[in-house]
N, C-alpha and C positions, 0 to 999 in steps of 0.2 A: 521522541526522537527529534533531532534538529538537523537542519541542512548542513551546518559546519561539521557535525559529527558523521553524517553520511558521507561527506566528501573526504574527511580524514580516513574513514574506513576504506573507501575505494582506493585512495592513494597509498595506504599501507599495503593493501593487497597488490597494487601495481601502479608505479609512477605513471602519470598520464598527463596529456594536454587537456585543456578545457574541452575541446571538441571530442576527444576520446572519452572524457568523463560523461559528457552529455549522451553519447552513444551507449555507454555502460549503464547509465541511469535508464535509458529507454529499454535496455535488454534485461536488466536484473533488479537493481535497487529500486527502480521506478515502480515495480509491482507493489511495493509497500511504502515507498516515500518518493513522491514525484517532485520534480523541480524543472523550471524552464531553463533554457540556455542562459538567459540573462541573469537569473538567480545564481546559477552555478558560477558564471564568470565574476559576478559581483562578490560572491563569497570567497572565491579564490583570491581576489585582491585583498580582502579583509584578513584572510588566514595568513597570507604572505606578510602583510603589514604588521600582524600580531606576532610574527616570528614562529609560526607553527608549521609552515611549509616554505619551500624555496624552489626557484627554478633550478632544474638540474644543472650542475656545474658544467661548464664547457659547452652548453647548448643555448647560450643567449641568442635568441633568434634574430635574424635580420628581418626587414619588412616583409610581411606575407608568410613568414614561417611560424609554425606553432611552437609555443613555449610549453615544455613538460615540467611537471612539479613532482617533488617528493616530500615526504613528511619528515620534519626535523624531530630531534628528541623531545622538544617541548610539545610538539603536536601529538606524539605518541603518548606522552604523559597525560595530556589533556584527554585524549581518547580513553585511556585506561581509567582516569578519574571518573569520567562520565559513565563509562560502562559499569563501574562498581557502585555508583551512587543509587540511592533508593529513588524510585519514581512510582507514583500511584497510577493505576490503570485509568485510562481516559473513559469517561462515560460515553455510552453509545448515543450518537446523534445521527439518525437516519431519516431522511425526508419521507421515504416510502412508509415507514411505520407511523409517522405523524399524519400522512395523508390517509392512511387506513383509519386512524383514530378519528379524523375529521369525517371520513365517509360514514362512520357509525352514526353521525348525527345529521348529515346532509344527503346521504344516499351514495351508492357505489357507481352511479352512471359514469362510464368511461374509464374506471380504474382497472378493470379486468385486462384491457388491452395493454396497459403499461405493466401490469404484473407479468403478463406473458412475455413482454419485451425484456423485462428484468431477468426472468427465468432464462431466456435465450442467451442473454449476455453472461450470466453466471455459469451456464452450461459451457459456453464457449471458453470462458476463462479457466474453468475446471479442466477442460480438455487440454488447453495449452499448458497448464501446470503439470498435467500427467505426462505430456510429451517431454517437458523439461526434466521431469524426474527420471524418465526412462533414458534420456540422452545423457544427463549429467551425473546421475547417481546409480550406476550399474552395481550389481552385487560385488562386494569386495571394496567398495569406496568407503573405507572406514577410518581414514585419518581424522584427527580431531577437527581440522578445518572442514572437511567434507561432511562430517556428522553434524556440525553446527549449522552449516549452510543448508543441509538437507532439512534440519529442524525448522528453519525459517520457511523453506518451501512447503513443508508439511503443514505449517500454520495456514498458509494460503490455501492449500488443498482442503484442509478441514473447514476453513471458513466458507469456501465456495461450495463444499458439500452441504454444510449447514444451510446456506442460502437457497440452494436448489431444492433441498427437501422442504424447507419452510415455504418457499414460493409455491411449490406443488400443493402443499397443505392449504395455503391461503386461497389458491384457485379452487380447490375442492370445497372449501367453506363458502366461498362466494357463490358457487353453483347451487348451494342449498338454501341461499337467502331468498326472501320474497323479491319480487320484481324490482322494487325501488331500492333494494339493498339495505333497508333499515329494519332493525329488529323490532318485533312487536313491543310496545311499551314506550316507544319514542326515541330514546337516546342510543340504544344499541350498544351500550357500554357494559362491561362486567360490573356487577355490584349495583350500586345505586347511582352511578354516573358522576359522583363527586370527586373521583380520583383525578 
């Protein structure tokens, strides 16, 4: 996903000012695609220069007033093109997994505390997603738009569920390791350590 397409999606859903967009990113889109206020404003300028969005007619702001944007047909076509295009999944890059791999050879001193912190953060995010699901997707919310938005939220719920389960498992494994956290045999890696 790219920021221009995230912005186009948000503006197709509801014409907004830059400030409103940043708030919407903080409340929804930002759960899976984050952007700073400066990035959003910079991208709005590019999208407008490329003819994909425009300021709402009749609302050219005077100094200090916010300018709201809407998506033009070219922007909608670009969003549809991008949505239909093939894209490979991104490989997983997670620092915690790399740190655990390193702990296998240098010992686990100190990593348990951070695993517990990660678990707490993932549990908190999972609870927040559960509240959003209860609030925004009550039984009977079955329009196509609601079903697709709920599907995105379910991905977040399922990912947080995975991480909370995995972190609990990792903590249980750590509890069974020798005091220095290294496996007998030296490298602590599965197989012969050449992976």
